[in-house]
N, C-alpha and C positions, 0 to 999 in steps of 0.2 A: 240542619242536621248533617248533611254531607260534609260541610266544612269542619264540624266538630269531630267527625270520624277521621277525616284526613289529619287534623291536628293531633288527635290521639295516636294515630298510626305513626306520624312523624316523630312524636315524642318517644314512642316505644323504640323506634329505629335509632334515634339519637342516644337513648339510654343504653341500648345494646352496644352501640359503637363505642360509647364512653367506657362502659364496663370492660369491653375487650381491650381497648387502648390502655386502660389502667393496668391490665394484666401483662402487657408487654413491657418487659424490663428494658432498661437503657441499652444493655449490651446486645439484646436481641434486635432492637431498632437500629443499632449501629451496624451490626452484621448484615441484616436484611432490612433495608429502609422501609419497604412496603410489606413487612411481615404480616401474615394473618395466620390464625390458628387453623390447621388442617384437621386435627382431631386430638382427642385426649382420652385418657383412661387410667385406671389404677392397676398396679401390679400387686398381686397377693400371692403369698406363699403359705400353703396350708391354712388359708383363711385370714392370715395376718396381712394387713396392708403394709407393704414395704415402701412404695412411693407412688406418687401421682405423676403421670407422664403427659407431656404436651409436645406435639409436633408442629413447629413453626416453619412456614414456607413463604416463598415470594408469590406474586400475583398469578403465576402460572400454575401453582399448586404442585402436588406431588404426583409424579408419573410412575406408576408401578412397572410400566414397560421398560423404562430407563431410569431406575431409581437413583443412580449415581451421577446423573447429568447436571444437577443443579444444587446449589447450596441450600441446606436446610439445618434446622436446629432441633435437637431433642433435649427438652428441659425436664429434668427429674427433680421433684420436690419430695424429699425423704420424709417418711412418717415415723421413723424410729432411728435410734442410734446404731450405727454400723461402723466397723473398722475399715479404713481405706484399703488396707491390704486384702481384706475379705472381698471388698467390691471388685478389686483388680482380679483376684483369683476366680471369682464367680464369672466375671466377664470373659476371661480366657477359657474357662470350662465351657461356657456357652458357644464360644467360637469353635472350640474343639468338637463339640457335638454337631455343629453345622458342617464339619469337615473342611474348614477354611484355614489356610496357612499351613506351613510345614511345622513339625515339632520345634525345629530350631527358631523359626519365626515367632511361634507362640511363646517361647522362652524369652526372647528379646522383648516382645510386646508386654509380657507380664512384668518384667523388670521396669519398663517405662511407665506402665500404669501404676505400679507400686510406688514409684518415686513421685508420681503426679497426684494421685488421689489421696486426700486427707481423710481422717475420720469424719463422719457426718453425724449430725444430731437431728432430732425432729425439727422440720422447717428449713433445713439446709437444702440449697438448690445446687445441683451440678448440671450445667448446660454443655452439651457437646455440639460443636458446629462441624458439619460435614463440608470439607473444602474439596470440590471436584478436582481430581488429578493431582492433589497436593497432600492431603492428610486430614487431620482433625485438630481443632482448637477447643480447649476446655476452660470453662469459667466456674468459679465457686462463688455463689451469691452475687454474681455480676462482676467479680474481679477475676482477671485473667490468671488461670493456673499455669497454662503452658500449651505447647503444641506437640504433636507427634507428626513429623513430616514423612509420612509413608502412606501412599495411596492405597496399598493393599491392606494395611492395618485398618484404615478408615472404613473401607468397604466391609471388612470382616466385623469390625466393632459395631457399626450401625445395623448390620445384618441380624444381630442379636434380637432386635425389635422388629425390623422391617422385612426380613426374608420370609418367604412363605413357609419355610421349614422351622420357624422359630418355636421355642418351647412355650411361648405365650401367645397362641393364636388369637385369643379373645382380645388381648391388649393391642395386637397388631391391627386387628379389624377396627378397633376404636380409634387408633391413631390415623388410620388411612381413610376413615369415613369422614367426608367433609363436614365440618362443624358449622352448620347453617343455623 
């Protein structure tokens, strides 16, 4: 009886690990070889699901005391069609609400994001990779979109989701809660 319980437990653990591994896309594994899911949640606007978000980290996990010390990936799976220009504008608006960057910096960042982000459709994934001390790298459905080599931009951009002053505190909590 004890052996059959152990076998069932082992099978469940293996199933969970396979399911999580199947969810890690190649670009995430390339960027963070030992990536694991820190947390996940949905962003809703007036009840409408806009995207599902996943925070991928290395074996050390995400440290809220020093959030910009290690590489991490924020993967957004869009639930609806959105214009890339609107995504860029909303991002800069959230950065402005957090009081990050000067007006001049936000204008530069907006232009860079507008040139980088394409229109998205239901099922489109945009992954942002935080590169400590460097900037950010972005992928569209696993294909490199480009990089913004500006550490201050990267800190401000990912603060949209991870800063304690975010406009989406429920999503922040879901992203930072270890996914066990």
